C-alpha positions as CSV (number, residue, x, y, z in Angstrom):
1,M,45.3,26.2,37.0
2,S,45.3,26.4,40.8
3,A,42.9,24.7,43.1
4,A,41.4,28.0,44.0
5,E,40.5,28.7,40.4
6,D,38.9,25.3,40.1
7,T,36.5,25.8,42.9
8,I,33.6,28.2,43.8
9,S,34.0,30.3,46.9
10,A,31.7,30.0,49.8
11,E,30.1,33.4,48.9
12,D,29.4,32.0,45.4
13,I,27.7,28.9,46.8
14,E,25.4,31.0,48.9
15,N,22.9,31.7,46.2
16,K,19.2,31.1,46.5
17,T,18.9,28.2,44.1
18,L,21.8,26.1,45.5
19,S,20.9,26.9,49.1
20,A,17.3,25.7,48.5
21,I,18.6,22.5,46.8
22,L,20.9,21.7,49.6
23,T,19.0,22.9,52.7
24,G,15.4,23.9,51.8
25,P,12.2,21.9,52.2
26,I,12.3,19.1,49.7
27,A,8.7,19.0,48.4
28,S,8.3,22.7,47.8
29,T,11.8,23.2,46.3
30,L,11.2,20.2,44.0
31,L,7.9,21.6,42.8
32,K,9.3,25.1,42.4
33,M,12.2,23.8,40.3
34,A,9.9,21.3,38.4
35,A,7.1,23.8,37.6
36,P,8.8,25.4,34.6
37,N,9.8,22.0,33.2
38,I,6.3,20.5,33.8
39,I,4.7,23.5,32.0
40,G,7.2,23.2,29.1
41,F,6.8,19.4,28.8
42,L,3.0,19.7,29.1
43,V,3.1,22.0,26.1
44,M,5.3,19.5,24.3
45,S,2.7,16.8,25.1
46,G,0.1,19.0,23.5
47,V,2.3,19.0,20.4
48,T,2.3,15.2,20.3
49,M,-1.5,15.3,20.4
50,A,-1.6,17.9,17.6
51,E,0.7,15.8,15.5
52,M,-1.4,12.7,16.1
53,W,-4.4,14.6,14.9
54,Y,-2.6,15.7,11.8
55,V,-1.7,12.1,11.0
56,G,-5.3,11.0,11.7
57,Q,-6.4,13.4,8.9
58,L,-4.1,11.4,6.5
59,G,-5.9,8.1,7.1
60,T,-5.4,4.7,8.8
61,S,-2.3,3.8,6.8
62,A,-0.6,7.0,7.9
63,L,-1.5,6.2,11.6
64,A,-0.1,2.7,11.2
65,G,3.0,4.1,9.6
66,M,3.5,6.5,12.5
67,A,3.0,3.6,14.9
68,L,6.0,1.9,13.2
69,A,8.3,4.8,13.1
70,F,7.4,7.0,16.1
71,P,9.2,4.8,18.7
72,M,12.5,5.5,16.8
73,I,11.8,9.2,16.9
74,M,10.9,9.0,20.5
75,L,14.1,7.0,21.2
76,M,16.1,10.1,20.0
77,Q,14.2,12.3,22.4
78,M,14.6,9.9,25.3
79,L,18.4,9.5,24.6
80,S,19.2,13.1,24.1
81,A,17.0,14.6,26.8
82,G,16.4,11.7,29.2
83,S,19.3,9.4,29.4
84,M,22.5,11.0,28.0
85,G,21.0,14.4,28.6
86,G,20.2,13.4,32.1
87,V,23.7,12.1,32.8
88,I,25.1,15.3,31.5
89,A,22.8,17.4,33.7
90,A,23.5,15.2,36.7
91,T,27.3,15.4,36.2
92,T,27.1,19.1,35.8
93,A,25.0,19.4,39.0
94,R,27.4,17.2,40.9
95,A,30.3,19.4,39.9
96,I,28.5,22.6,40.8
97,G,27.2,21.1,44.1
98,G,30.8,20.1,44.9
99,G,32.1,23.6,44.0
100,Q,34.1,22.5,40.9
101,V,33.3,25.2,38.3
102,A,36.2,24.2,36.1
103,L,34.9,20.7,35.8
104,A,31.4,22.0,35.0
105,N,32.8,24.0,32.1
106,R,34.8,21.1,30.7
107,I,31.6,19.1,30.7
108,V,30.0,21.6,28.3
109,W,32.5,20.8,25.5
110,H,32.4,17.1,26.0
111,A,28.5,17.2,25.9
112,I,28.6,18.9,22.5
113,A,31.0,16.2,21.2
114,V,28.5,13.5,22.5
115,A,25.6,15.2,20.7
116,V,27.4,15.5,17.3
117,A,28.9,12.0,17.4
118,T,25.6,10.3,18.4
119,S,23.4,12.1,16.0
120,V,25.7,11.3,13.1
121,L,25.7,7.7,14.1
122,F,21.9,7.4,14.3
123,S,21.3,9.5,11.1
124,V,23.5,7.1,9.1
125,L,21.9,4.0,10.7
126,F,18.3,4.9,10.0
127,L,18.7,6.5,6.6
128,I,20.3,3.3,5.4
129,F,18.5,0.6,7.4
130,G,15.3,2.3,8.4
131,P,13.1,0.8,5.6
132,A,14.3,-2.7,6.5
133,I,13.7,-2.2,10.2
134,Y,10.1,-1.0,9.7
135,K,9.4,-3.8,7.3
136,T,10.8,-6.3,9.8
137,I,8.4,-5.1,12.6
138,G,5.3,-5.4,10.4
139,G,5.3,-2.6,7.8
140,N,4.0,-3.3,4.4
141,E,2.8,-1.3,1.3
142,D,1.2,2.1,2.2
143,N,2.0,2.1,5.9
144,L,5.6,1.3,5.2
145,K,5.9,4.2,2.8
146,H,4.5,6.5,5.4
147,A,6.9,5.2,8.1
148,V,9.9,5.7,5.8
149,A,8.9,9.2,4.8
150,Y,8.3,10.2,8.4
151,S,11.6,8.6,9.6
152,N,13.9,9.8,6.8
153,T,12.9,13.4,7.1
154,F,13.5,13.3,10.9
155,F,16.9,11.5,10.8
156,A,18.2,13.8,8.1
157,G,18.1,16.6,10.7
158,V,18.3,14.8,14.0
159,L,21.4,16.8,15.0
160,A,19.1,19.7,15.8
161,V,17.2,17.6,18.3
162,W,20.4,16.4,20.0
163,L,21.9,19.8,20.3
164,F,18.8,21.4,21.7
165,N,18.3,18.7,24.3
166,I,21.9,18.6,25.3
167,F,22.1,22.4,25.7
168,A,18.9,22.4,27.8
169,S,20.4,19.6,29.9
170,L,23.5,21.7,30.6
171,A,21.3,24.6,31.8
172,R,19.2,22.3,34.0
173,G,22.4,20.8,35.5
174,A,23.5,24.3,36.4
175,G,20.2,24.8,38.3
176,D,18.4,26.9,35.7
177,M,15.0,25.4,34.8
178,K,13.4,28.5,33.4
179,I,15.5,29.1,30.3
180,P,15.0,25.5,28.9
181,A,11.3,25.6,29.8
182,R,10.7,28.9,28.1
183,T,12.6,27.7,25.0
184,M,10.5,24.5,25.0
185,V,7.3,26.5,24.8
186,I,8.7,28.4,21.8
187,V,9.8,25.2,20.2
188,A,6.3,23.6,20.8
189,V,4.5,26.5,19.2
190,A,6.8,26.5,16.2
191,Q,6.4,22.7,15.9
192,V,2.6,22.8,15.9
193,I,2.5,25.6,13.3
194,S,5.2,24.3,11.0
195,G,3.9,20.7,11.3
196,G,0.4,21.7,10.3
197,L,1.6,23.9,7.5
198,L,3.9,21.2,6.0
199,S,1.7,18.2,6.5
200,Q,-1.7,19.6,5.7
201,G,-0.8,22.2,3.1
202,W,-2.5,25.1,4.8
203,F,-2.9,28.5,3.1
204,G,-2.2,27.0,-0.3
205,L,1.2,25.6,0.6
206,P,2.2,22.2,-0.8
207,S,1.3,19.2,1.5
208,F,4.2,16.9,2.3
209,G,2.0,14.5,4.2
210,I,3.5,12.7,7.2
211,A,7.0,13.9,6.2
212,G,5.9,17.4,6.9
213,I,5.3,16.6,10.5
214,S,8.9,15.4,11.1
215,G,10.1,18.3,9.0
216,G,8.3,20.7,11.3
217,M,9.9,19.0,14.3
218,I,13.4,19.5,12.9
219,L,12.7,23.2,12.1
220,A,11.3,23.9,15.5
221,N,14.3,22.2,17.3
222,S,16.7,24.2,15.1
223,I,15.1,27.4,16.5
224,G,15.4,26.0,20.0
225,T,19.1,25.1,19.5
226,L,19.9,28.7,18.3
227,I,18.1,30.2,21.4
228,M,19.9,27.9,23.9
229,L,23.2,28.5,22.1
230,R,22.8,32.2,22.6
231,K,21.8,31.7,26.3
232,L,24.8,29.4,27.0
233,R,27.2,31.7,25.3
234,A,26.1,34.5,27.7
235,G,26.6,32.1,30.7
236,V,24.2,30.2,32.8
237,N,25.0,30.0,36.6
238,G,28.8,29.9,36.0
239,I,29.0,27.7,32.9
240,S,29.4,28.8,29.3
241,F,31.5,28.0,26.2
242,K,34.9,29.0,27.7
243,R,37.8,28.3,25.3
244,E,40.3,27.5,28.1
245,Y,38.3,24.3,28.7
246,L,38.1,23.3,25.1
247,S,40.3,20.2,25.3
248,F,39.8,16.5,25.7
249,H,39.8,15.5,29.4
250,K,40.0,11.8,29.9
251,G,38.4,11.8,33.4
252,V,35.4,13.8,32.2
253,A,34.9,11.6,29.1
254,L,35.1,8.4,31.1
255,D,32.7,9.7,33.8
256,L,30.1,10.6,31.1
257,L,30.6,7.3,29.2
258,K,30.6,5.1,32.3
259,V,27.3,6.3,33.6
260,G,25.9,7.2,30.2
261,S,26.5,3.8,28.6
262,V,24.3,2.2,31.3
263,A,21.7,5.0,31.4
264,T,21.2,4.8,27.6
265,L,20.1,1.2,27.9
266,N,16.9,2.2,29.5
267,P,15.3,4.0,26.6
268,F,16.6,1.3,24.2
269,L,14.8,-1.3,26.3
270,S,11.6,0.8,26.6
271,V,11.5,1.4,22.8
272,T,12.5,-2.2,22.1
273,S,9.5,-3.3,24.2
274,V,7.2,-1.0,22.2
275,V,8.7,-2.1,18.9
276,L,8.4,-5.8,19.6
277,L,4.9,-5.4,20.9
278,T,4.1,-3.5,17.7
279,A,5.4,-6.4,15.7
280,L,3.2,-8.8,17.7
281,V,0.1,-6.6,17.3
282,S,0.6,-6.3,13.5
283,Q,-0.5,-10.0,13.4
284,F,-4.0,-8.8,14.1
285,G,-4.1,-6.4,11.1
286,E,-3.6,-2.7,10.2
287,A,-6.6,-1.5,12.2
288,F,-5.3,-3.1,15.4
289,L,-1.9,-1.7,14.7
290,A,-3.2,1.8,14.4
291,G,-5.3,1.4,17.5
292,F,-2.4,0.1,19.5
293,G,-0.3,3.0,18.3
294,I,-2.9,5.5,19.6
295,G,-3.0,3.8,23.0
296,A,0.8,3.3,23.3
297,R,1.3,6.9,22.3
298,L,0.0,7.9,25.7
299,E,3.1,6.4,27.3
300,F,5.3,8.6,25.2
301,I,3.3,11.6,26.3
302,L,3.7,10.6,30.0
303,V,7.5,10.4,29.4
304,P,8.0,14.2,29.0
305,I,5.6,14.9,31.8
306,V,7.6,12.7,34.2
307,F,10.8,14.2,32.9
308,G,9.5,17.6,33.8
309,L,9.7,16.5,37.4
310,G,12.6,14.1,36.8
311,A,14.9,16.9,35.5
312,A,14.5,18.7,38.8
313,M,15.1,15.5,40.6
314,I,18.4,15.0,38.6
315,S,19.6,18.4,39.6
316,M,18.6,18.1,43.2
317,V,19.9,14.6,43.7
318,G,23.1,15.3,41.9
319,S,23.8,18.5,43.8
320,N,23.2,16.8,47.2
321,I,25.3,13.8,46.2
322,G,28.1,16.2,45.2
323,A,27.8,17.9,48.6
324,G,27.9,14.5,50.4
325,Q,24.2,14.6,51.4
326,V,23.3,11.1,50.3
327,K,20.4,10.6,52.8
328,R,18.8,13.8,51.7
329,A,19.2,12.7,48.1
330,E,17.3,9.5,48.9
331,R,14.4,11.5,50.4
332,I,14.3,13.6,47.3
333,G,14.0,10.4,45.3
334,W,11.1,9.0,47.3
335,I,9.2,12.3,47.4
336,G,9.6,13.0,43.6
337,G,8.8,9.4,42.8
338,S,5.6,9.6,44.7
339,M,4.6,12.8,42.9
340,A,5.2,11.2,39.5
341,A,3.3,8.1,40.4
342,L,0.2,10.1,41.5
343,V,0.3,12.2,38.3
344,C,0.6,9.3,35.9
345,G,-1.8,7.2,38.0
346,A,-4.5,9.9,37.8
347,I,-4.0,10.2,34.0
348,G,-4.0,6.5,33.5
349,L,-7.1,6.0,35.6
350,F,-9.0,8.7,33.7
351,V,-8.3,7.3,30.2
352,G,-9.1,3.8,31.6
353,L,-12.5,5.0,32.8
354,V,-13.1,7.3,29.8
355,P,-11.2,5.9,26.8
356,A,-13.1,8.1,24.4
357,G,-11.4,11.1,26.0
358,W,-8.1,10.0,24.4
359,A,-8.8,7.5,21.6
360,G,-11.8,9.5,20.2
361,L,-9.5,12.4,19.5
362,F,-7.6,10.7,16.8
363,T,-9.9,8.3,14.9
364,R,-13.5,7.7,13.8
365,D,-12.8,4.2,12.5
366,A,-14.8,1.8,14.8
367,V,-12.2,-1.0,14.8
368,V,-9.3,1.3,15.4
369,F,-11.2,3.0,18.2
370,A,-12.1,-0.3,19.8
371,A,-8.5,-1.5,19.8
372,A,-7.2,1.8,21.3
373,A,-10.0,1.9,23.9
374,E,-9.2,-1.7,25.0
375,Y,-5.6,-0.7,25.4
376,L,-6.5,2.2,27.6
377,I,-8.9,0.2,29.8
378,V,-6.4,-2.6,30.5
379,V,-3.1,-0.7,30.6
380,G,-4.2,2.8,31.8
381,P,-4.4,2.1,35.6
382,S,-0.9,0.6,35.6
383,Y,0.7,3.9,34.6
384,L,1.0,4.7,38.3
385,F,3.9,2.2,38.4
386,F,5.3,3.6,35.2
387,G,5.5,7.1,36.7
388,L,7.2,5.7,39.8
389,G,9.8,3.7,37.9
390,L,10.7,6.3,35.3
391,S,11.1,9.1,37.9
392,L,13.4,7.0,40.0
393,Y,15.4,6.2,36.8
394,F,15.9,9.9,36.3
395,A,16.8,10.5,40.0
396,S,19.2,7.6,39.9
397,Q,21.2,9.4,37.2
398,G,21.9,12.1,39.7
399,A,23.1,9.5,42.1
400,H,25.2,7.7,39.4
401,A,23.4,4.5,40.3
402,V,21.4,3.6,37.2
403,V,22.2,-0.2,37.0
404,W,19.1,-1.3,38.9
405,P,16.5,0.9,37.1
406,V,17.9,-0.4,33.9
407,M,17.5,-4.0,35.1
408,A,13.9,-3.1,35.9
409,S,13.5,-2.2,32.2
410,V,14.9,-5.6,31.4
411,G,12.2,-7.1,33.6
412,R,9.6,-5.0,31.9
413,L,10.7,-6.3,28.5
414,A,10.6,-9.9,29.6
415,V,7.1,-9.6,31.0
416,A,5.6,-7.7,28.1
417,V,7.3,-9.3,25.1
418,G,8.4,-12.6,26.5
419,L,5.2,-13.6,28.2
420,G,3.2,-11.9,25.5
421,S,4.8,-13.9,22.8
422,W,4.3,-17.1,24.7
423,L,0.6,-16.4,25.1
424,L,0.1,-15.5,21.5
425,H,1.8,-18.8,20.6
426,L,-0.9,-20.4,22.7
427,Q,-3.5,-18.6,20.5
428,A,-4.4,-16.0,23.1
429,G,-6.0,-12.8,21.8
430,Y,-5.2,-9.1,21.8
431,Q,-6.5,-8.5,25.3
432,A,-4.1,-11.1,26.8
433,L,-1.2,-9.2,25.2
434,L,-2.5,-6.0,26.8
435,F,-2.6,-7.6,30.3
436,C,1.1,-8.5,29.7
437,V,1.8,-4.8,29.0
438,A,0.0,-3.8,32.2
439,G,1.9,-6.4,34.2
440,S,5.2,-5.2,32.8
441,L,4.6,-1.6,33.9
442,I,3.9,-2.9,37.5
443,A,7.1,-4.9,37.4
444,Y,9.0,-1.9,36.2
445,G,7.8,0.4,39.0
446,L,8.5,-2.1,41.7
447,G,11.9,-3.1,40.2
448,A,13.1,0.5,40.2
449,S,12.0,1.3,43.7
450,L,13.2,-1.8,45.6
451,P,16.9,-1.1,45.1
452,L,16.6,2.4,46.5
453,L,14.8,1.0,49.5
454,L,17.7,-1.4,50.0
455,G,20.4,1.3,49.8
456,S,21.7,1.2,46.3
457,W,22.5,4.9,46.3
458,R,24.4,4.7,49.5
459,R,26.6,1.9,48.2
460,A,27.2,3.7,44.9
461,N,28.3,6.8,46.8
462,R,29.9,5.2,49.8
463,S,32.8,7.7,50.1
464,L,30.4,10.6,50.0
465,T,28.1,9.0,52.6
466,T,31.1,8.6,54.9
467,A,32.2,12.2,54.4
468,G,28.8,13.9,54.5
469,Q,26.7,11.7,56.7
470,G,23.6,13.6,55.4
471,S,24.8,16.9,57.1
472,V,25.1,20.3,55.5
473,P,28.4,22.1,55.8
474,A,28.2,25.1,58.1
475,S,29.0,27.5,55.3
476,R,25.9,26.3,53.4
477,A,23.4,25.9,56.3
């Protein structure tokens, strides 16, 4: 294939979306691109609240069981949409920003291979070892049964989650935020309805308890996968399932694995932190475990909200890096990071001042409510730094400079779990552990932002910085 066939012409580049990404006002372009994602992810956050309410109707043991298993389910979402999905979106955006349409189409097939291989791996892992994992982190008797039922149903169909999120990431990388967002709304509605039907036994249907919630999740994601498959087959901004690119390409695979292997450490570290903290909290009893789960669930709701903005940051940073505009990419990182910090900080401050606004939605048990409320009061205000750190992690994927944000997650784990374990060894109480959680989020936000301030993106893309010097080619101006 000739070089001419492997690149996009100047006329093709001059489309409104790419022109805005490369030359438009950063804040307004970022908000315009992020708006569909934010709406979609806000709707998905509503799904999380609905599912928590469903579980609350099943009792304290079910809430405790969900606290044990939900971090593993969220890990799949974070890997498929946030880390590996983010790398796929970023690599696609870089290819399109650099005018390499052939490379972008090769990425499509390699992304599908990643989705299939990874989902099979985790499915086998958790179906075999899930019960032992949940027992190790504090599960026992009834709450362990709930955790296993919730987990097994989800991991039996986890391929649907991976395919939906990878397909959506490809579309976002191509600059289309609307199709994934609209599909997410459809998935959210389907998930709320099917989760309620299967878990609560509405309209005379059999009730499958907590397993019905994860079953509804798989059903809804299957619908989303079929919708995105149809859209991608029709073509999205120049990429589709083109058979001429259906072959293994070493360079594409290595690029995805090189950045993806580092990026995937971040959700593992985040979930490991929550899992180990859950194990520490289990020492205080089932009611504290359930309350901690309600409080910690707020973080997992903030993740998709930040990703709504982060997905746009990945595309904008990746496209500008691909075009050699590294300085502009840095400005996008700071502006997007500030927006995410303000949103998460406002939510965290609200639940800290009015904990009943969150904890009161899911439990009437006085002890469970008190444990959840204390979490929100202590940890809530520090979510400003969580929003800053997580958004810069997503933006760093577009810059292919994810090492330092991942190291920030290591620091978070050390403060939350390391310091927390030491304090509990000294007979400190539940509140002391929560202060460690709050401190870990502050360390995470500062640790992710400092490297950007010191030029980590410029060093990671030194050749592009030299070539572009932050300027826009005349044909794109």
